[in-house]
C-alpha positions as CSV (number, residue, x, y, z in Angstrom):
1,M,72.5,100.8,158.4
2,M,70.3,98.2,156.6
3,N,69.2,95.1,158.5
4,R,71.6,92.2,158.1
5,H,69.9,89.0,157.0
6,L,70.9,85.5,158.2
7,I,70.4,83.0,155.3
8,P,71.0,79.4,156.0
9,C,71.8,77.2,153.0
10,F,71.6,73.5,152.2
11,C,71.9,71.2,149.2
12,L,69.3,69.3,147.2
13,Y,70.5,66.4,145.2
14,G,67.4,65.6,143.2
15,R,66.4,62.4,145.1
16,A,62.7,61.9,145.3
17,E,62.9,60.7,148.9
18,E,64.6,63.9,150.1
19,E,61.6,66.2,149.6
20,K,60.1,65.6,153.1
21,E,63.5,65.9,154.8
22,A,64.2,69.1,153.0
23,L,60.9,70.7,154.1
24,E,61.6,69.6,157.7
25,Q,65.1,71.2,157.5
26,A,63.6,74.4,156.1
27,L,61.0,74.6,158.8
28,S,63.6,74.1,161.5
29,Y,65.6,77.0,160.1
30,Q,62.5,79.2,160.1
31,E,61.8,78.2,163.7
32,S,65.4,79.2,164.5
33,G,65.0,82.7,163.1
34,A,66.2,82.5,159.5
35,D,65.4,85.5,157.3
36,A,65.6,83.5,154.0
37,L,66.9,80.2,152.7
38,L,69.5,79.6,150.0
39,L,68.8,76.2,148.3
40,L,71.6,74.7,146.2
41,D,70.4,72.4,143.5
42,E,73.3,69.9,143.1
43,S,71.3,67.5,140.8
44,E,73.3,66.0,137.9
45,D,70.6,65.4,135.3
46,D,67.2,66.6,134.2
47,A,65.2,64.1,136.3
48,G,67.2,65.1,139.4
49,H,66.6,68.8,138.6
50,E,62.9,68.3,138.4
51,A,62.9,66.4,141.7
52,A,64.9,69.3,143.3
53,L,62.4,71.8,141.9
54,S,59.6,69.8,143.4
55,A,61.3,70.0,146.8
56,I,61.9,73.7,146.3
57,R,58.2,74.2,145.4
58,G,57.1,72.4,148.6
59,I,59.4,74.6,150.7
60,C,58.1,77.8,149.1
61,E,54.5,76.7,149.7
62,N,54.9,75.5,153.2
63,T,57.2,78.0,154.9
64,G,56.9,81.7,155.2
65,L,60.5,82.4,154.2
66,P,61.9,83.9,151.0
67,V,63.7,81.2,149.1
68,Y,66.8,81.8,146.8
69,A,67.6,79.1,144.3
70,A,71.2,78.4,143.2
71,G,73.2,75.6,141.7
72,H,71.6,74.1,138.6
73,I,70.9,77.4,136.9
74,R,72.4,77.0,133.5
75,R,69.7,78.2,131.1
76,F,67.0,80.8,131.0
77,E,64.5,77.9,131.5
78,D,66.1,77.1,134.8
79,I,65.6,80.7,136.1
80,K,62.0,80.6,134.9
81,K,61.3,77.2,136.6
82,A,62.8,78.3,139.9
83,L,60.8,81.5,140.0
84,Y,57.6,79.7,138.9
85,A,58.3,77.2,141.8
86,G,57.9,80.1,144.2
87,C,61.5,81.3,144.7
88,H,61.9,85.0,145.4
89,K,65.3,85.2,143.8
90,V,67.6,83.1,141.6
91,V,71.4,83.1,141.8
92,V,73.1,83.2,138.4
93,S,76.8,82.4,138.4
94,V,78.8,85.0,136.5
95,K,82.2,83.2,136.0
96,D,82.3,83.9,132.3
97,D,80.5,85.5,129.4
98,S,77.8,82.8,129.2
99,G,76.9,83.6,132.8
100,I,76.7,87.3,132.0
101,D,74.5,86.6,129.0
102,L,72.2,84.5,131.2
103,L,72.0,87.2,133.8
104,R,71.1,89.7,131.1
105,E,68.4,87.5,129.6
106,G,66.9,86.7,133.1
107,A,66.8,90.4,134.0
108,R,65.1,91.3,130.7
109,R,62.2,88.9,131.5
110,F,61.9,89.0,135.3
111,G,63.7,92.2,136.5
112,K,66.9,92.7,138.4
113,E,65.3,92.3,141.8
114,S,64.6,88.6,141.0
115,L,68.3,87.9,140.4
116,I,71.5,87.5,142.4
117,A,74.8,87.5,140.7
118,G,77.1,84.8,142.1
119,C,80.6,86.0,141.8
120,S,84.0,84.8,143.3
121,D,86.4,86.7,141.0
122,A,87.1,90.4,141.5
123,Q,88.4,90.7,138.0
124,V,85.2,89.2,136.5
125,F,83.2,91.7,138.5
126,A,85.3,94.6,137.4
127,S,85.1,93.5,133.8
128,H,81.3,93.1,133.8
129,K,80.4,95.7,136.4
130,E,77.9,97.7,134.4
131,T,76.0,94.6,133.3
132,I,75.9,93.1,136.8
133,L,74.7,96.3,138.3
134,E,72.1,96.7,135.7
135,C,70.8,93.1,135.9
136,A,71.2,92.0,139.5
137,G,69.9,93.3,142.8
138,L,72.4,91.5,145.0
139,I,75.9,89.9,144.8
140,L,76.6,86.5,146.3
141,D,80.3,86.7,147.3
142,R,81.9,83.3,147.5
143,G,85.5,84.5,147.0
144,G,86.1,87.3,149.4
145,I,85.6,90.0,146.8
146,T,83.4,92.3,148.9
147,G,86.2,94.9,149.2
148,A,86.7,95.0,145.5
149,V,82.9,95.3,144.9
150,R,82.6,98.1,147.4
151,A,85.4,100.0,145.7
152,L,83.5,100.0,142.4
153,S,79.8,100.1,143.5
154,D,77.3,100.2,146.4
155,I,75.4,97.0,145.4
156,P,74.4,95.0,148.5
157,V,76.4,91.8,149.1
158,I,75.5,88.4,150.6
159,L,78.7,87.0,152.2
160,W,79.7,83.4,152.1
161,P,82.7,83.4,154.4
162,E,85.1,80.7,155.7
163,E,85.3,82.4,159.1
164,K,83.5,80.5,161.9
165,E,84.3,82.7,165.0
166,F,81.6,85.0,166.1
167,S,84.0,87.9,166.4
168,D,84.8,87.5,162.7
169,I,81.1,87.3,161.8
170,V,80.5,90.6,163.7
171,R,83.4,92.2,161.8
172,L,82.1,91.0,158.4
173,L,78.5,92.0,159.0
174,G,79.6,95.4,160.1
175,Q,80.9,96.3,156.7
176,P,78.9,98.8,154.6
177,H,76.6,97.5,151.9
178,V,76.5,93.9,153.4
179,Y,73.0,92.5,152.9
180,G,73.4,89.3,154.8
181,L,75.3,86.1,155.6
182,T,75.1,82.6,154.3
183,G,77.3,79.5,154.4
184,S,78.4,77.1,157.1
185,Y,78.2,79.5,160.2
186,V,74.5,80.4,159.9
187,S,73.6,76.9,158.6
188,D,74.7,75.1,161.8
189,P,71.4,73.5,162.9
190,S,72.4,73.8,166.5
191,L,72.7,77.5,166.3
192,S,69.9,79.8,167.5
193,L,69.7,82.5,164.8
194,Y,67.4,84.6,167.1
195,A,70.2,84.6,169.7
196,V,72.7,85.6,167.0
197,K,70.5,88.5,166.0
198,E,70.2,89.7,169.6
199,T,74.0,89.6,170.0
200,L,74.5,91.4,166.7
201,K,72.2,94.2,168.0
202,E,74.3,94.4,171.2
203,N,77.3,95.0,168.9
204,G,75.5,97.8,167.1
205,I,74.5,95.8,164.0
206,S,70.9,95.9,162.8
207,A,69.2,92.5,162.4
208,E,65.7,91.5,161.5
209,T,63.9,90.9,164.9
210,H,60.3,91.3,165.6
211,E,58.9,93.0,168.6
212,S,55.5,94.4,169.4
213,P,55.4,98.2,169.9
214,V,52.6,97.6,172.4
215,P,53.9,95.6,175.5
216,W,51.8,92.6,176.6
217,A,51.1,94.4,179.9
218,D,49.3,97.2,178.0
219,I,47.0,94.9,176.1
220,K,43.6,94.2,177.8
221,K,42.9,90.6,178.5
222,N,39.7,88.8,179.3
223,A,38.8,87.4,182.8
224,D,41.1,84.4,182.1
225,G,44.0,86.6,181.2
226,L,43.8,85.7,177.5
227,L,43.6,87.8,174.4
228,P,40.9,86.9,171.8
229,V,42.3,86.5,168.3
230,V,40.3,86.7,165.0
231,T,42.3,85.1,162.2
232,Q,41.7,86.2,158.6
233,D,43.0,84.9,155.3
234,V,45.1,87.8,153.9
235,R,44.3,86.9,150.3
236,T,40.6,86.3,150.4
237,G,39.5,88.2,153.5
238,D,37.7,85.1,154.9
239,V,37.6,84.8,158.6
240,L,39.3,81.5,159.3
241,M,38.9,81.0,163.0
242,V,38.8,82.6,166.5
243,A,41.1,81.5,169.2
244,Y,43.1,82.9,172.2
245,M,46.6,83.8,173.2
246,N,48.4,84.1,176.5
247,E,51.6,86.1,176.7
248,E,53.9,83.1,175.7
249,A,51.7,82.4,172.6
250,F,51.7,86.1,171.7
251,Q,55.5,86.5,172.0
252,T,56.1,83.1,170.2
253,T,53.9,84.2,167.3
254,I,55.8,87.5,166.9
255,R,59.2,85.8,167.2
256,T,58.6,82.8,164.8
257,G,56.1,84.3,162.4
258,R,53.8,81.3,162.8
259,M,50.4,81.7,164.5
260,T,50.6,80.2,168.0
261,Y,47.6,80.1,170.3
262,F,46.8,79.0,173.9
263,S,44.5,76.0,174.0
264,R,42.0,76.5,176.8
265,S,41.0,72.8,176.7
266,R,44.5,71.5,176.9
267,Q,45.9,74.4,178.9
268,S,49.0,74.5,176.8
269,L,50.6,76.3,173.9
270,W,49.3,75.3,170.4
271,V,51.2,76.0,167.2
272,K,48.5,76.0,164.5
273,G,49.5,73.2,162.0
274,E,52.0,71.4,164.2
275,T,50.3,68.1,163.6
276,S,48.4,68.7,160.3
277,G,51.1,70.8,158.6
278,H,48.4,73.5,158.0
279,Y,50.5,76.3,159.4
280,Q,49.4,79.9,159.4
281,Y,52.2,82.4,158.5
282,V,51.7,85.8,160.0
283,K,51.3,88.7,157.5
284,S,50.1,91.3,160.1
285,L,48.9,91.6,163.7
286,T,46.6,94.5,164.6
287,L,44.9,95.4,167.8
288,D,41.4,96.8,167.8
289,C,40.4,100.3,169.1
290,D,40.1,99.0,172.7
291,N,43.4,97.0,172.7
292,D,41.4,93.9,173.7
293,T,41.1,91.9,170.5
294,L,43.8,91.0,168.0
295,L,43.2,90.7,164.2
296,A,45.7,88.3,162.6
297,K,46.0,88.3,158.8
298,V,47.7,85.1,157.7
299,S,48.8,83.0,154.8
300,Q,47.0,79.8,155.4
301,V,48.5,76.4,154.4
302,G,45.7,74.0,153.7
303,A,42.6,74.0,155.8
304,A,42.2,76.1,159.0
305,C,39.4,74.0,160.5
306,H,39.9,70.6,162.1
307,T,37.0,69.3,160.0
308,G,39.1,69.8,156.8
309,N,37.1,72.9,155.8
310,R,39.1,75.9,154.7
311,T,37.5,78.1,157.4
312,C,35.7,77.2,160.7
313,F,32.8,79.3,159.5
314,F,31.5,76.9,156.9
315,Q,28.0,76.2,158.2
316,P,24.8,77.6,156.6
317,P,24.0,81.1,157.8
318,L,21.6,81.4,160.8
319,Y,20.3,84.6,159.2
320,E,21.0,86.0,155.7
321,R,19.7,88.6,153.3
322,E,20.3,88.4,149.6
323,T,23.3,90.4,148.5
324,K,25.9,90.5,145.9
325,D,29.5,90.0,146.9
326,A,31.5,92.7,145.3
327,N,34.9,91.4,146.5
328,P,36.7,90.9,143.1
329,L,38.5,87.7,144.1
330,A,35.3,86.2,145.6
331,V,33.4,87.0,142.4
332,F,36.1,85.4,140.2
333,Q,36.1,82.4,142.5
334,Q,32.4,82.0,142.4
335,V,32.3,82.0,138.6
336,Y,35.3,79.7,138.5
337,D,33.6,77.3,140.8
338,V,30.5,77.2,138.5
339,I,32.8,76.4,135.6
340,M,34.5,73.7,137.5
341,D,31.1,72.2,138.4
342,R,30.0,72.2,134.8
343,Q,33.2,70.3,133.9
344,K,32.5,67.7,136.5
345,N,28.8,67.6,136.1
346,P,27.9,68.4,132.5
347,R,24.5,70.0,131.7
348,E,22.7,69.7,128.4
349,G,22.6,73.0,126.6
350,S,25.4,74.5,128.7
351,Y,27.7,76.8,126.7
352,T,30.5,76.0,129.1
353,N,30.1,72.3,128.4
354,Y,30.1,73.1,124.7
355,L,33.5,74.7,125.0
356,F,34.9,71.8,127.1
357,D,33.5,69.3,124.5
358,K,35.2,71.2,121.6
359,G,38.5,71.2,123.5
360,I,41.6,73.4,123.8
361,D,41.7,74.7,120.2
362,K,38.1,76.1,120.4
363,I,38.8,77.6,123.9
364,L,42.0,79.3,122.8
365,K,40.2,80.7,119.7
366,K,37.6,82.2,121.9
367,V,40.2,83.7,124.3
368,G,41.9,85.3,121.3
369,E,38.7,86.6,119.8
370,E,37.7,88.2,123.1
371,C,41.1,89.9,123.4
372,T,40.5,91.5,120.1
373,E,37.0,92.6,121.2
374,I,38.5,94.4,124.2
375,V,40.9,96.3,121.9
376,I,38.1,97.3,119.6
377,A,35.8,98.3,122.5
378,A,38.5,100.3,124.1
379,K,38.7,102.6,121.1
380,N,35.1,103.6,121.6
381,P,34.1,106.4,124.1
382,D,31.7,104.3,126.2
383,P,33.7,102.5,128.9
384,Q,30.7,100.2,129.6
385,E,31.3,98.4,126.3
386,T,34.9,97.7,127.4
387,V,33.6,96.4,130.8
388,Y,31.3,94.0,128.9
389,E,34.1,92.7,126.7
390,I,36.5,92.3,129.6
391,S,33.9,90.3,131.4
392,D,33.5,88.0,128.3
393,F,37.3,87.6,128.2
394,M,37.5,86.8,131.9
395,Y,34.9,84.1,131.5
396,H,36.6,82.4,128.6
397,L,40.0,82.8,130.4
398,M,38.5,80.9,133.4
399,V,37.3,78.1,131.2
400,L,40.9,77.8,129.9
401,M,42.2,77.9,133.5
402,A,39.8,75.1,134.5
403,L,40.8,73.0,131.5
404,K,44.5,73.4,132.4
405,G,43.9,72.8,136.2
406,I,45.0,76.3,137.1
407,S,43.3,78.0,140.1
408,W,42.9,81.6,141.0
409,E,45.1,80.9,144.0
410,D,47.9,79.8,141.6
411,V,47.5,83.1,139.7
412,T,47.3,85.4,142.7
413,N,50.3,83.7,144.3
414,E,52.3,84.4,141.2
415,L,51.1,88.0,141.0
416,S,51.9,88.6,144.7
417,R,55.5,87.5,144.0
418,R,55.8,90.3,141.4
419,E,55.0,93.2,143.8
């Protein structure tokens, strides 16, 4: 049986002032144990839609939860904007042929796993079953059609039920091919979703809970009863900081998915980012060979160091030998940083500044020319020539990125969502 997912939902109305409130609501659901969020864009015009997208983008950037967008999804452009804002999936309503056409267009560009078919009519599902199964990875059932869907296919379904009694919830989630639950029951802010998951498990229903396979008692602690933790940026490999955990911090980190430490100076629990907003979302926790040190790979929001630096290890090396960093992202970032410096601090005779001075048309022309050079080089037997042309292309691409204000982090974040 697949794990059942609890997916709270709430509305966005496109008001500029609701962005902070929406993020706080999203963070509270994450703290409660949500597996994902369903955000309903109820904006009425284009300005409101853009404001709702801004709120969605903030939630995607500042929580560790998958986000599903629904509501104001009327055109292909709406699907694209929601996915570009960071959403994992977009709900396309399939009430009629126009919805089916939109679903088909979205799947052609972004793949079925990026789309959820919102359906409340069993007849509509039956009439368009083949297209829906081909173009959507999930069904959002708002009309009690799960039985009809199951009779025709095994596509996983997200339920949006009217039932509010826990016994009914257990019965619904026990059905085959149910992916998860959204709606009013799981969106009650007073409800502990972790407690719901534990009760579901007691009723034989699998739910997404996180437990360490190595008990705290089997982990070796230092003389103070604490576990040293080395925290590393999962994208760049940079060591961000070193801190400590007691048992409560360890269990809280695993339960919530946010790095929680024990502050030796304050003698209290410390959720990283609780005052600054610079949370660390856990990607993996690994013990070393002696079970006495923890390596945490995290997605870091903002700066890890209290000084405002990205990492606590920002000071000049005490000892260093000249070496070339072969980490691809580090090399790209170093070249990009030089290009950005040229943009801010022009140097006479700099080719980079020449390109910036000539502007977007010249830069695009060079990007196009270098693409062609790659194609020509790749037809030759010597791969080194292709390497050379790819390097030229990457340089000019980074000049374009700098001009457009696009960072490598923007690009890698987008690529990571396509895995």
